[in-house]
N, C-alpha and C positions, 0 to 999 in steps of 0.2 A: 503496501499500499505506499501511499504517498507519504513523504515527511511530512513530521510535526510541523515544520514552516511551512510548508504548502499548503495546510489544511485552515491555517490561519484566519478568520477574518480580515479581509486587505483595511478594516476600518478601525483595526483594533491596533492599539499602539504596543510593542514588545516591551518586555519588562526593562527597565532600568538597571544597570549592570549593581545597584545597593539591591536590585529585588530578588529574594531567593523564594524558590517554590515551595510551597508547603510540606511537611513531609507527612504522606498519606499513612504512615505505620501509626501516627500519633492521632488517626482522625479514624471515630468512633461513628460509622453511617447506618441509619436504617434504610431499609426498601419497605414500603409498603403494596402488597400486591405480586403474587408468584407468575403472572404473564409473561409473554417473549421479553417486552422491553424489561421487565422487572431482572427477570434473571439474567438476563444480557448485562444487566449495572452491575449485579452482582459479582460475574466470572469477572472482568474489567475492572472490578473496583479490590477484587481480591489480587487479583495479579499487580498489582499497584502497592501492595501490604496494608490496605485499608483494614480495620476491623468492621466486617459487615454481617447487620443482622436482618433477616429478609422474613416477613409474616407475610401469610395466604390464609384467608379466610375458611377455604374449603378444607377440609381436614384430609382429603383426598389427592389434595393437588392435582384434578384433572382439568382435563382440555377437553372440550366438547367440539365438534364439527366433524365435517369430512376433510376432503382437499383441500390445499391452498397453495396457490400458485405465488411463485416466488421469481423476480427480477433478477438481472446480474447485478447490479446492484447489493440485493439483498445476500446472495452470494459469495461477494466480496466481503461483506461485513460477520459472514458465517466463517472465511478463511480467518480472519482477525481474533474472531472468538476462539478459535481453535474447534471447530464442529464440522467443518466445511466435508472431513472423509466420512464421518457418520449419515451426513446428509444424503453424500454419494452413494454410499452404502444401502440406504434403508428407501431413498426415496429415488426420483428419478431427475434427471438432467438433459436437458436438450436445447437447439436451435432453433430460433425463428418460430414467429404464429402463423398459420395458416387462417386466410379467410376464404371462406364459399360462400358461394348462393345459396337461397333456400331450397334449390333442388338438385343442388351439388357439386356444381365447376367451380374449380379452382379460381380466385380472381386474384391473390394478392398473398404474399407472404411478408409479412412486417420484419424485417431483421431485429435481431438482438443480441447486439455487442456482447464479447468475450472480456465484463469486465473486470470478473475476476482473474484472469489470467489467461494467457494463452490454451492451457491446456482443459483448462474450464467452459462448458457451454454457455449459451448466453440465457438461459430460464430453465428451468424446472417445477416441480411441484412433489407435494408430499402429503401425507395423510396429516392432519392436525394434530393428535394427540402422539403421533410419533416423534413429530420436532418439538412437542414438549418434554418428550419420554428425554430425548437427548439432550437439550437444555438444561433437565432437573438434573440428570445425571451430572453433566460440566458444572452445575452451581455446587452441589455437594462437592465435588473431585478438586472444586477451587477451595473449597475449607469456607464457605458461606456457611453463618448459622441460621437453621432452617427452622421456624416454629409454623407448625400448621395448625388449622382450625383455630388460628387468634388474629386480631386487629385491636386496632386502636378504639381506645373509647373517651381520650382526649390529649389534645394537644396544646402544648402552653409555651409561648415562644421567649427566651432569654434573651441577652444582651449577643452572648456567643455561642449559643445551643437550643437545643430544645428539649422539653421534659415530657415525656410520651408513657402515658397510664395505658394498660392491654386492657381487655377483656378478659384475661386470666387473673387481674389482678396484682401482676407485675409492675415497676414505674419505674424509669429509665432514662438516662440525660442519653441526646446524643449528638454532635456535631453539626450534621446534617440530616435531614429527612427527606427521604425521595417516594414521592408521590405517585404510583405506579399499576394503580387500582382501577383503570378500566373506564369504558364512558360511563357507566355510572358513579363515578367516582365520590366517596365519602368524605378523602381528602382534601378532592376540589371543594366539595360544599363545604366543608369546615373552614377552610384558610379564608377563602375567596369569596365572599356573602353575595355577591353580584355574578358570580362565574354566570358563563350562558347552560344552558340545558340541551342535549342530543335533538335536534331535528331531524322528523322522518322526512323523506327524500319524494315518497311519493310513486317507491319503485322498491320489491321484494326479490331475494335470489331464492333460488330452489338449489339443492345440492346433493346429489345422489351416487354411491359408490358402487364400480359395475366393473366387471372384466374388461381384460384391453384388448381388442382386436389388434391384430398383425398391421393395419394399416395405419394405426393411431400411434404414431412416433413423437409426435412432439407437438405443444398445444394449438389446436384447432376451434375453429369458430364458422357458425352459418350465420350471416346477416339478414335478419329477417327484419321488416319493416318498421314494428314494435318489441317483438319479442328475440331475444338472442341468446341462442344454445352454444353450448361452448365443453369442449372434453379437455383432460389434459393427465396425462399420464402420471401417476404417483408413486408405481412399482415397476416390477418385472411384468407383472401379472392383473394389476389394477389400473384403475385410470378413477377420474370424480367427473362427471356431469357436471354443469351450470347450467343454470335456466335464471336471466334477468326477466322480469316480469313489471308492468305498468300497474300498480294498484291505488288507487287516487286517494284511498283510506287505509290507514291502519287496523284493519279487521283481524280477528281472532281466525285461523283458521285450523280446523280439525284433522289433527294427524290420523284418526283412521280415513280421511279422502286423500292423504298426499299423493299415492303411487296414482290413483285415476286423474288428479290434478295433474298430474305431473307432466304422464303421459298427453295429455288433454291440450297440452300445451304445445306439444312437437307435432299436432295434427297437421300444420301447414306447412311441414317441412318434408321434401319427397325424396330429399338426396337419399339416397340406399344405404349407407352408413350410420345415418341419423336414425334412422327408420329401423334400420337393426338394433340399433341401443334402445329406441325406444320401446322395441319390445322383451328386452330384457325387466325393464323396472317393473318390481314387484316388492312384496312386503318385508322383500331381506337386504333393498338398497341401500341402507342406510340412509334416509331422505331426512335432509335436513330444510326446512325453511328460516328464512328470516327476512323481514322487514327493515329497508336500509337505511342506516341512522347516520346522520353526522355531526362534526363539532369543531369549530375552529375559537378556540380562546384566545381573545387580544394579550400582548403582551401586557403587563409583566407574566411571566410562567412561575415567579418564585416569590416568598413575602419573607423577609427575616431568613432563616436557615429550613425553610421547607423549598421544594423545588419539584416543579410536575413533569411527566415525561410521556413519553405515547400515546394511547387513546385517548389518557384522562386530559390531553391538551388538543390534540390534532386526532379525532377520529373519520377515516376518511370510507366513504364507499370503496367497492375493491374493483372497479372499472379501471385501474395503472397497477392492479395488482403489489403495493407498495406500501398498506397499512403497517403490514409486520417490519418491512423494511425501515420505515422512520421511525417506527420507535425504536427499533434493536439502533439503528443511528445515532438516536439520541444518549444512547447509553454512552455507546463507543465516544462520543464526543464532550460528553459530560465527563467524564473518566479522563481524558486529555485535558478538558481546561480546570479539572481540580489538580492534576498533577503540574501544570505549570505555573498555576497562579501563587501570587504571593498570599490569596487570603480568600476564603471561601465567598463573599461578595462580590468580589472580580471576577472568580471561575464561574458563578452563575449568570452575571452579567455578558460575558463573553459566551457562555453555550448560549443562551439565547438570539445574539447576535447571530453566532454559525447558524443555527436551525429556523430561525422565523421564515425565509424566504422559500426554501427547500419545501418545509412541511406545508406552508400555503398554497404552496403549486400546486402539491398534490392532491388536498382538499377540493381544493377550487375547480382544478379542472377536471378531476374523479365528478365531482359533484355537476360538471357542465356538460360532461361524456353521460350521465344518468340523464340529464335533461334533453338531450338531442332525441336519446333513443324512448323516451317516453313520449315524445313531441312525434316521431317519425321524420325527424330533421334532417339537416343537409348533411348528409355521409362525406361529404368533402372537408366539412370543418371537422367530423369526426375524427377523419383520418389525420388531417393536420393536428390537433391536439394529443393525440396520441403519439405522433413520432416526435414533436415537440417535447410532450414531456418524459419521453424514453431518454434521448437526448439530453434533458437538463439533468435525471436523474444518474446519468451515467459520468457526471462530474466528481471530482473530489468533493469527499463531506469534509 
């Protein structure tokens, strides 16, 4: 990866000769939330010698969902975290995204630059629970103190730290608290009284796990007027199907109807491969239905000794396959800045300066792609936003 100097925000002054970076070995850091960004932060901060506690409210540390698509920037982050080999062994990596018409013909292949290295394909996918397990194993191996079935009950700021009371009755002081507890963050709600709430996008996504036919070698999509189905291999034998659907209101959908509803969404696509996939959808397909919501919290993302990362501040719809990416990148950049700053407030300010524009771009461009799909809008604008966004994501963080 690029050097520390290349990753710096160009508007941030370098430290003077008299400034010395903090010793993270003397820093005690709490991470609230054991999702992808929280685990990535724990791994990186332990590499730097920090004392890290991670608390996760779910006693089983479970990750729900089907497959997750990942771009080259995510694989670059995996390489730095030290989990790329595990991903390649347990997931699938491939080059390009094939775009087809509803009746089958291939119309374009979007290139996916090999950002993680010449030897690593430009994208891929994996089962979400498998990726969570890989990160969890790396988190424990890094030496983070993981406490499950636990979260906070009170956060009290001090001049140079934060006192945290936990739901198990313990009370401890930390030099920094990282809120990584997701879209419905309790940390955000507690520390930022007027923080925005998640907003429904008017679109939902269906996902299902199915056997992988030989002709599906990379991410593949069929471009319908308003419905967009696609598949992506998640292993040597499996793939996941995803279908985005306009839904003006966020109504409950009975899980007993999932298979019939998902098959019905593919009725208008006569492509032979997609019809073959449709015929395999059944009660054992691990179908997941999720209304798409988003959130972009204005800066600042920190207050005192509390900083927010990941979906807690920039939850995005999946149109650029970059939600996990930008959350994990947050962890890497925050670790960078804590390692090279003279104090915590300087590090948090520099972290935000490096992350804001990239995360804003992903959230807002993903939302616009969804709007175009809902409206049956301009395919040229859709393609342009996709190309420009993927180019931006290929840049150093």
